[in-house]
C-alpha positions as CSV (number, residue, x, y, z in Angstrom):
1,M,0.0,0.0,0.0
2,P,1.5,3.4,-1.0
3,D,2.1,6.0,1.7
4,A,-0.9,8.4,1.6
5,T,0.4,11.8,2.3
6,P,-2.2,14.4,1.4
7,S,-1.6,17.5,-0.6
8,L,-3.5,20.3,1.1
9,E,-2.8,22.7,-1.8
10,T,-4.9,20.6,-4.2
11,A,-7.8,19.7,-2.0
12,P,-8.4,19.2,1.7
13,Q,-8.1,15.5,2.8
14,V,-11.1,14.1,4.6
15,F,-11.1,10.9,6.7
16,G,-14.7,10.2,7.9
17,R,-15.6,13.4,9.9
18,W,-11.9,14.5,10.2
19,T,-10.4,17.1,7.8
20,V,-6.6,17.4,7.7
21,V,-5.4,20.9,8.8
22,D,-1.6,20.2,9.0
23,C,0.2,17.1,7.8
24,T,3.8,17.3,8.8
25,G,5.5,14.1,9.9
26,N,3.6,11.0,11.1
27,T,1.1,12.9,13.3
28,W,-1.4,15.2,11.6
29,L,-3.5,18.0,13.0
30,V,-7.1,17.3,12.1
31,R,-10.5,19.0,12.7
32,C,-13.7,17.1,13.3
33,A,-16.9,18.3,11.7
34,C,-18.0,19.4,15.2
35,G,-15.0,21.7,15.5
36,T,-12.7,19.6,17.7
37,E,-9.1,19.7,16.7
38,R,-6.6,16.9,17.6
39,W,-3.2,15.5,16.6
40,I,-3.7,12.0,15.3
41,S,-1.3,9.4,13.8
42,K,-1.6,9.3,10.0
43,H,-1.7,5.5,10.2
44,L,-4.9,5.7,12.3
45,L,-6.5,8.1,9.8
46,C,-5.4,6.3,6.6
47,G,-6.2,2.9,8.0
48,G,-9.8,4.0,8.9
49,Y,-9.3,3.3,12.6
50,T,-10.7,6.7,13.6
51,K,-13.5,8.5,11.8
52,S,-14.4,11.3,14.3
53,C,-13.7,12.7,17.8
54,G,-16.6,10.7,19.2
55,C,-19.2,13.4,18.8
56,R,-21.5,11.1,16.8
57,R,-21.3,8.4,19.4
58,R,-22.3,10.9,22.1
59,G,-25.3,11.7,20.0
60,S,-25.1,15.3,21.2
61,K,-27.4,18.0,19.9
62,R,-24.3,20.2,20.0
63,L,-23.0,18.3,16.9
64,R,-25.9,19.6,14.8
65,E,-25.6,23.1,16.1
66,G,-21.8,23.2,15.9
67,T,-21.5,24.8,19.4
68,A,-19.7,22.2,21.4
69,A,-18.3,23.5,24.7
70,R,-14.6,23.9,24.8
71,V,-12.6,22.8,27.9
72,E,-9.3,24.6,28.7
73,K,-7.1,23.0,31.2
74,I,-5.4,25.4,33.5
75,Y,-2.0,23.8,33.2
76,K,-1.9,24.8,29.5
77,I,-2.1,28.5,30.3
78,T,1.5,29.7,30.7
79,K,2.7,32.7,32.7
80,E,3.4,34.4,29.4
81,D,-0.2,33.9,28.3
82,L,-1.4,35.4,31.6
83,E,0.9,38.4,31.1
84,V,-0.3,39.0,27.6
85,G,-3.9,38.8,28.9
86,R,-3.1,41.4,31.5
87,H,-1.8,43.7,28.9
88,L,-4.6,43.1,26.4
89,Y,-7.4,43.3,29.0
90,P,-6.3,45.4,31.9
91,I,-8.4,45.2,35.0
92,A,-10.9,48.1,34.9
93,D,-12.0,50.0,38.0
94,V,-15.5,48.6,38.0
95,N,-17.9,48.2,40.9
96,R,-18.5,44.5,40.8
97,P,-21.9,43.4,42.3
98,K,-21.6,41.6,45.6
99,T,-25.2,40.5,46.1
100,R,-28.1,39.6,43.8
101,G,-29.7,42.9,44.7
102,D,-26.7,44.7,43.3
103,C,-27.0,43.0,39.9
104,V,-30.7,42.3,39.4
105,N,-31.2,45.5,37.5
106,G,-27.7,45.6,36.1
107,P,-26.9,45.8,32.4
108,R,-27.5,42.7,30.3
109,P,-25.7,40.8,28.9
110,C,-23.8,40.6,32.1
111,G,-20.0,41.1,31.6
112,F,-18.9,39.5,34.8
113,V,-18.1,36.1,33.4
114,S,-16.2,35.0,36.6
115,C,-19.5,35.1,38.5
116,K,-20.7,31.7,39.7
117,W,-24.1,32.1,38.0
118,H,-22.8,33.3,34.6
119,L,-23.9,30.9,31.8
120,S,-21.0,31.4,29.4
121,I,-18.1,30.0,31.5
122,D,-17.9,27.2,34.1
123,V,-15.0,25.9,36.2
124,T,-14.8,22.2,36.8
125,P,-13.8,20.8,40.2
126,A,-10.4,20.0,38.8
127,G,-10.0,23.7,37.9
128,S,-10.4,23.5,34.1
129,I,-12.3,26.3,32.4
130,V,-15.3,25.3,30.3
131,H,-16.3,27.7,27.6
132,N,-20.0,26.7,27.1
133,F,-20.4,28.8,23.9
134,P,-17.0,29.1,22.3
135,D,-18.4,30.3,19.0
136,K,-20.5,33.1,20.4
137,E,-19.9,36.5,21.9
138,L,-21.7,37.6,25.1
139,D,-24.1,39.7,23.3
140,E,-25.1,36.8,21.1
141,L,-26.2,34.6,24.1
142,E,-29.9,34.3,24.8
143,E,-29.3,34.6,28.5
144,T,-26.1,35.3,30.5
145,C,-27.3,34.9,34.2
146,A,-28.8,31.7,35.6
147,L,-30.4,33.8,38.4
148,D,-32.3,35.9,35.8
149,V,-33.7,32.6,34.3
150,A,-34.6,31.3,37.8
151,D,-36.4,34.5,38.7
152,R,-38.8,34.0,35.7
153,G,-40.0,30.7,37.0
154,P,-40.0,27.1,35.8
155,R,-38.8,26.2,32.3
156,E,-38.9,23.0,30.3
157,C,-35.7,20.9,30.2
158,A,-35.3,21.6,26.5
159,H,-35.2,25.3,27.1
160,V,-32.8,25.0,30.1
161,G,-30.6,22.6,28.0
162,R,-30.4,25.3,25.2
163,L,-29.3,27.9,27.8
164,L,-26.6,25.6,29.3
165,N,-25.6,24.2,25.8
166,V,-26.4,20.6,26.8
167,S,-29.0,18.2,25.5
168,R,-32.5,18.0,27.0
169,S,-31.8,14.7,28.6
170,R,-28.7,16.1,30.3
171,A,-30.7,19.0,31.6
172,D,-33.2,16.5,32.9
173,Q,-30.4,14.6,34.7
174,L,-29.2,17.9,36.3
175,E,-32.7,18.7,37.5
176,R,-33.1,15.3,39.1
177,R,-29.7,15.6,40.8
178,A,-30.5,19.1,42.1
179,L,-33.9,17.9,43.5
180,R,-32.2,15.0,45.3
181,L,-29.7,17.4,46.9
182,I,-32.4,19.8,48.2
183,E,-34.9,17.2,49.2
184,P,-33.5,16.8,52.8
185,L,-33.6,20.6,53.2
186,L,-37.2,20.8,52.1
187,E,-38.2,17.9,54.5
188,A,-36.4,19.6,57.4
189,R,-38.1,22.9,56.6
190,N,-41.6,21.2,56.5
191,A,-41.0,19.2,59.7
């Protein structure tokens, strides 16, 4: 079998859902149709051992919308990156809200992405940053504050899933988990 080295100048090489972005050496940079980029061995690609990043197997609605959340591990952010960020985005002298009462009538979309209730960014227990809507700017989001959504009353799981960028069934799982966590508190209150 001849060595299949793609020529990106003539046409992009596609292997299943992967499209080759850079093909230097034995490991190629490829992009899945959902937007995920990975370095993968050319032998796995050419041999048909990998066809996607797993987005199809997960059956996520994100695949169809093309808005998969992006996780950024903290150890990948170097001191130089932090220093560049400080120069590009200096800390402004802004009165950050301290209570819900301070922010309830504040400007929307909310620009305080480090707030625990902000919908665009989450932090995992391991400290990784999850960009829930990596392809959207803040002003493109339907909602930016989970507390604003809660103030409006109950919502269907499909709507909540859209706001969190998860599937309806994942939103349903989160709802059941939250109800299990607060059930003892409700029982103690009613006793």
